[in-house]
C-alpha positions in Angstrom: -153.7 84.3 -261.3 -152.1 81.0 -262.4 -150.6 80.7 -265.6 -150.0 77.8 -267.7 -147.7 77.1 -270.5 -146.0 74.3 -272.3 -142.9 73.5 -274.8 -142.1 70.5 -276.5 -140.7 68.7 -273.2 -142.6 70.1 -270.4 -145.8 71.9 -269.2 -145.4 74.8 -266.5 -147.7 76.2 -264.0 -146.7 79.2 -262.0 -147.7 82.9 -260.6 -146.2 86.2 -261.4 -146.1 89.6 -260.2 -145.4 93.0 -261.7 -143.9 94.4 -258.4 -140.4 95.7 -259.3 -137.2 94.8 -257.3 -133.7 95.9 -257.5 -131.7 93.3 -259.1 -128.7 91.8 -257.4 -125.9 91.1 -259.9 -125.2 87.7 -258.4 -128.6 86.6 -258.5 -130.4 84.8 -261.2 -133.9 86.1 -261.6 -136.8 84.1 -263.2 -139.2 86.2 -265.1 -142.1 85.8 -267.7 -142.8 87.7 -271.0 -144.0 86.8 -274.5 -145.6 83.6 -273.4 -142.0 82.4 -272.4 -140.1 81.9 -269.3 -136.6 83.4 -268.8 -133.5 83.3 -266.6 -130.9 86.0 -266.4 -128.3 86.9 -263.8 -128.4 90.5 -262.3 -131.6 91.5 -264.3 -135.0 90.9 -265.6 -137.5 92.4 -268.3 -140.6 91.2 -267.4 -143.3 89.9 -264.8 -141.1 88.2 -261.9 -142.2 84.6 -260.9 -143.8 84.6 -257.5 -145.5 81.8 -255.5 -145.5 78.2 -256.3 -143.9 76.9 -259.3 -144.5 73.6 -261.1 -142.8 71.9 -264.1 -144.4 68.6 -265.3 -143.6 66.0 -268.1 -146.6 65.8 -270.8 -147.4 62.5 -268.6 -148.5 64.9 -266.0 -145.7 63.3 -263.8 -144.0 66.2 -261.7 -140.3 67.2 -263.1 -139.8 70.1 -260.6 -141.2 72.0 -257.9 -140.6 74.9 -255.8 -141.3 78.4 -254.7 -140.4 82.0 -256.1 -140.4 85.4 -254.5 -139.9 88.2 -256.6 -138.2 86.2 -259.1 -135.5 84.3 -257.1 -136.0 80.9 -255.8 -136.6 80.3 -251.8 -137.2 77.2 -249.8 -136.9 73.6 -250.6 -136.7 72.7 -254.3 -137.3 69.3 -255.7 -137.0 67.4 -258.9 -138.2 64.2 -260.1 -137.1 61.7 -262.9 -139.9 60.6 -265.5 -140.5 57.6 -263.7 -141.6 59.6 -260.6 -138.8 58.9 -258.3 -137.2 61.9 -256.4 -134.0 63.0 -258.1 -133.0 66.0 -256.0 -133.8 68.2 -253.1 -132.2 71.6 -252.6 -132.8 74.4 -250.1 -132.6 77.9 -251.5 -132.2 81.1 -249.5 -132.8 84.4 -251.3 -131.8 83.1 -254.9 -128.6 81.3 -253.9 -128.3 77.5 -252.9 -128.0 77.3 -249.0 -128.3 74.1 -246.8 -128.6 70.3 -247.6 -128.5 69.0 -251.0 -129.4 65.4 -251.7 -129.2 63.3 -255.1 -130.8 59.8 -255.8 -130.8 57.5 -259.1 -133.7 56.5 -260.8 -134.2 53.6 -258.5 -134.1 56.0 -255.5 -130.7 54.7 -254.1 -128.6 57.7 -252.4 -126.2 58.9 -254.8 -124.8 62.1 -253.1 -125.4 64.4 -250.1 -123.6 67.5 -248.9 -124.3 71.3 -248.1 -124.2 74.7 -249.5 -123.4 77.8 -248.1 -123.9 81.1 -250.0 -124.0 78.9 -253.3 -120.6 77.3 -252.3 -120.1 73.6 -251.4 -119.2 73.3 -247.9 -118.1 70.8 -245.3 -118.4 67.2 -246.2 -119.7 65.5 -249.5 -120.3 62.1 -249.8 -120.5 60.5 -253.2 -121.9 56.7 -252.7 -121.4 56.1 -256.8 -117.8 57.1 -256.5 -117.3 55.8 -252.8 -115.5 58.9 -251.9 -116.0 61.7 -249.1 -114.7 65.3 -250.1 -114.4 68.2 -247.7 -115.0 71.5 -249.3 -114.4 75.3 -248.0 -116.0 77.7 -250.5 -116.1 75.2 -253.2 -112.3 74.4 -252.9 -111.3 70.8 -252.0 -109.8 70.6 -248.5 -109.7 67.0 -247.9 -110.5 63.9 -249.8 -110.6 60.4 -248.4 -111.8 57.1 -250.0 -114.5 55.0 -248.4 -114.3 51.1 -248.9 -116.5 48.5 -247.1 -114.9 45.7 -245.3 -115.5 43.3 -248.1 -113.6 45.8 -250.4 -110.8 46.3 -248.0 -110.4 42.6 -248.0 -110.6 42.2 -251.5 -108.0 45.0 -252.0 -105.9 43.1 -249.4 -105.9 39.8 -251.2 -105.1 41.6 -254.5 -102.3 43.0 -252.9 -101.0 39.7 -251.5 -101.6 38.1 -255.0 -99.7 40.9 -256.7 -96.6 40.2 -254.1 -96.7 36.5 -254.5 -96.8 37.0 -258.4 -93.8 39.6 -258.3 -91.9 37.0 -255.9 -92.7 34.2 -258.0 -91.5 36.2 -261.3 -88.2 37.2 -259.4 -87.6 33.6 -258.5 -88.3 32.4 -261.8 -85.8 34.9 -263.3 -83.2 34.1 -260.8 -83.7 30.4 -261.7 -83.6 31.0 -265.3 -80.6 33.0 -264.8 -78.8 30.5 -262.9 -79.7 27.8 -265.4 -78.2 30.1 -268.2 -75.0 30.6 -266.3 -74.7 27.0 -265.5 -75.3 26.2 -269.2 -72.7 28.7 -270.1 -70.2 27.2 -267.4 -70.7 23.9 -269.0 -70.4 25.0 -272.5 -67.2 27.0 -271.7 -65.9 24.0 -269.9 -66.6 21.7 -272.9 -65.3 24.1 -275.4 -62.1 24.1 -273.4 -61.7 20.7 -272.9 -62.4 20.2 -276.8 -59.7 23.0 -277.3 -57.2 21.0 -275.0 -57.8 17.8 -276.4 -57.2 19.2 -279.9 -54.0 20.9 -278.7 -52.9 17.5 -277.4 -53.9 15.8 -280.4 -51.8 18.3 -282.6 -48.9 18.3 -280.2 -49.1 14.2 -280.7 -49.5 14.1 -284.7 -46.4 16.7 -284.7 -44.2 14.3 -282.4 -45.3 11.3 -284.4 -44.4 13.1 -287.7 -40.9 14.3 -286.4 -40.3 10.7 -284.9 -41.2 9.0 -288.4 -38.8 11.6 -290.1 -36.0 10.6 -287.6 -36.7 7.0 -288.1 -36.6 7.4 -292.1 -33.4 9.5 -291.8 -31.7 7.0 -289.5 -32.8 4.1 -292.1 -31.5 6.0 -294.8 -28.2 6.6 -293.1 -28.0 2.9 -292.0 -28.7 2.0 -295.9 -26.0 4.2 -296.9 -23.5 3.2 -294.5 -24.0 -0.4 -295.8 -23.5 0.3 -299.3 -20.5 2.2 -298.5 -19.0 -0.6 -296.5 -20.0 -3.3 -299.3 -18.4 -0.8 -301.8 -15.0 -0.4 -300.2 -14.9 -4.5 -299.5 -15.3 -4.8 -303.2 -12.6 -2.3 -303.8 -10.3 -4.0 -301.4 -10.8 -7.5 -302.9 -10.0 -6.2 -306.3 -6.9 -4.5 -305.2 -5.7 -7.7 -303.4 -6.3 -9.9 -306.4 
């Protein structure tokens, strides 16, 4: 007999069996007890879910659909968004994910696709949202390669060209600026050297003029002294002769 229960988020319709089974420690079992659904790894304590299973939004829109056999998931399981758009499809084999997995966005666009083997990601997984492809082996990444469209490749190429040109322009600008600084330094140094040279020449000329002035004044004083000495001697001679 079909059972129907609900919680604050969903309504559930499912079947159960009271048949016993030996639990596998690596498998998750789904069971019903006390008016509530339960799931546990490697064990159970109630009636096992068995047969068709439906989980619905309170709007009666499907949220999840699949099939159980003695408490474990089997076959194709699907989930939906509240707007009715398919969200995921996943194949289950004896309670573990095995086979193709597909994921869509709320508009129905493909987001991701890949495969599981014994609950491990295996082979090539393509993520359209991230635009990359990853290869797995037992859930371990063995290869990763980005996927770009032609327009993206062209855009990346143009951005690289712009970056190279900008770098080149910056280097040229820095070289020009450095050359201008060097030229200014040389002009400044040359100017300072010329000013220092002119200052030295001026100081030497001033010193020379000063020495000549002192010499001329000394010679002038000597001539005046000689003149007065001569005049004095003449005066003495005249007095002696008179």
